[in-house]
N, C-alpha and C positions, 0 to 999 in steps of 0.2 A: 239622670245619668247621661242622657244624650247631650244635654247642654254643657255638662262638665267636659265631656269628650270633645265637643266643638271648640272649647277654649284652648285645647292643645294646639290648634292651628292658627291662633290669633297673633302670633309673634310677627313683628314687622322687620326684625333685624336678623333672624336666623332661618335657615331652610327648615321646613316642617314636614317635607314629604315622607321622611323616615318614620314619622308618627303614625302613618296610616295603618299599617298592619297591627302593631301593638294596641292602637286605639280601638280598632274593630274587635280584636280579641278581648279587650277589657270590657267593652260594652256587651258583647255576646255573653261573657261569663257572668256579668252582673244581672242580665235579664234572665239567664238560665237559672240562676240562684233564686231570683224573685218568683219565677214561675213555680217553683217547688215550695215556696213559702206560703203558709196559710194566710198570712197577713195581707198578701196581694192576690188572694184567690178571686176577688171581685174583678181584677184586671187581667186575669189569666188569658182570656181570648185575645185581648189587645197585645199582651206580651208575646203570645204565640205569633201573631201577625208581624210584630216587630222583628222577632227572630227570623222569620221567613224572609223578610226584606234584607236583614243583615247578611244571611247566608247567600242570598242572590248576588249582592254586590261583593261579598267577600270572595266568592268563587271567581270573580273577574280579575282578581290579582294574578291568577295563573297566566293571563295573557298580557299583563302589564309588568314587564320585567324590571322597569325602573324602580318599582317599589321594593323589590328584593334587593337590588343594587344599593339603594339608599339605606336600607336597613343594615346590610353587610358592611357598608362603608362607615357606619357609626361605630366608633371604637368601643362603645359600651355594650353593643349587641353582637355584632359580627354574625357568624353562623351558629353560635351557641343558642341564641334565642329560637332560631328556626328548628334546631334539633329538639329543643325542649317542647315547643309549642306544636310542631307539626309531626314529630316522630323521628326516631332514629332508624338506622338500617335494621337493628335488632327488632324494633317494634314492627317494621314492615314484614320481616320474616315471620313473626308471630301471627300477623294478620293473614298472610298468605297460607300459613299452616292451618289457620282456622277456616279457610275456604274463600277468603276475600282476595281473589287473584288480581283484581284491578287496583289494589292499593299501590301507592307510590312511595318511593324513598325520597322524601322532600328535601332532605339534606343533600342528597346526590343531585337532585334537580336544581336546587339553588346554587350548588357549587359549580355545576355546568354553566349556568348563566354568568356567574362571576368569572370563571375561567375563560369563557369565550370573549367577554368584554376586555379582560386583562390582555389576552393575546392580541386582540385587535388594536388596543391602545399601544401596547409594547411595539408592535410592528410599525405602527404609524410614527411613534417616537423615534425608533431606530432609523427609519427612513429620513426623518427630519435631521437627526444628528449627522447622518452620512452626507446629506445634502449640504449642511453647513461646513463640514470638513472639506468637501469638494470645492465649495465656494472660496474657502480660506486659502486653497492651494492654487487658485486661478490667478494668473498674471496677465495684465493687460498688454497684449502683443502690439496694439496700435500706439502705445505710448512711445514718444520720441526720446524720453528720458528714462533709461532703465539702468539702475546702478546695482552693484553687487549687494549693497545694503538692502535694497528693496527685495532682491531675490532671496537673500538670507532671511529677511523678516517673513516673507511669504512661506518659505520652507519651514521656518520655526512655527508659524501659525498652524500649518498643516500638521507638523509633528506634535505640537502640544494638543491639538484637537484629537489626534489619534490616541494620545496618552490618556486624555480624559475619557474618551469613549471606551478604551480598553479597561480602565479601572472601574468605570461604571458597570460594565457587563461582568467583569470578574467579581466585583463586590456583590452584585445582585444575583449572579449566576442564572440570569433569565427570569422571566415573569413568574414562572411556576414556583421557584424557590422564594421569590419575594412575596408572593401571595401566601404561601405556606407559613412563612415567618410571621406575617401580619396576623393570620388567623389563629396561630398558636399563642401569640403573645397577649396574655390577659393583663391589662393595665389596672393599677389601683388608683390612678389619679384622674379617672374619667367618670362621668355620671350621665344620667339621662339628659341633663341640661347642658352638656358639653356642646359648645359651638363647633360643629364638625368642620366647617370651612376654615375657621381659625386653627383648629387642631391639625388638620392636614397641611395647612400652610407652614406651621411650625415644624411638624414632623418631616416634611420634605426638605425644608431649609436645613434642619439638623443633619439629614441624610447626606445632602450635597456638601455640607461643611466637612463631614467625615470623609467623604470621597476625595475632596480636594486636599485634605490633610494627608491622605495616603499618597497623593501625588508629590 
């Protein structure tokens, strides 16, 4: 089992970090099943030790947010996997009603991680676009040759940049709406083997083509 799981991370051409959480889940479930199987009774103690080791490292995912982000950014998994594997808000409520007050709503925890990252990225990207627009509007005052054509081109550069920026933000209506749209859209043309770098490159390209079409 462990050797099979290890092979998940052997690709040389695709990012594999998103495999971490599902792989650990798969290995844990396989060993928990064998622990109850009489056929593996001879190895029960070794399996127990292995499960203890898995739980030790699995718990460390709580402090390594990149694994959650990598999983959510995979269009095949998103937050649906976390809800199924770690529990929904309804399951949290049941656990608390049963007396387990320390239980967490892992969907909410994962969503907070993604939202924080999206907000930071969105703010950085907006600042970059604003900076480019400001640069496009700058005219070299030291130039000895300044024509009406140059001024008009500079004004147009600034005007066009502002139009692009306006359409982008009107189309996306902010990072929260963009994230909500992504999480709700369950695609039928993706799989576990989907190259997420290539998928995102195509998806972003299509998005910007649509934006410029609107302009």
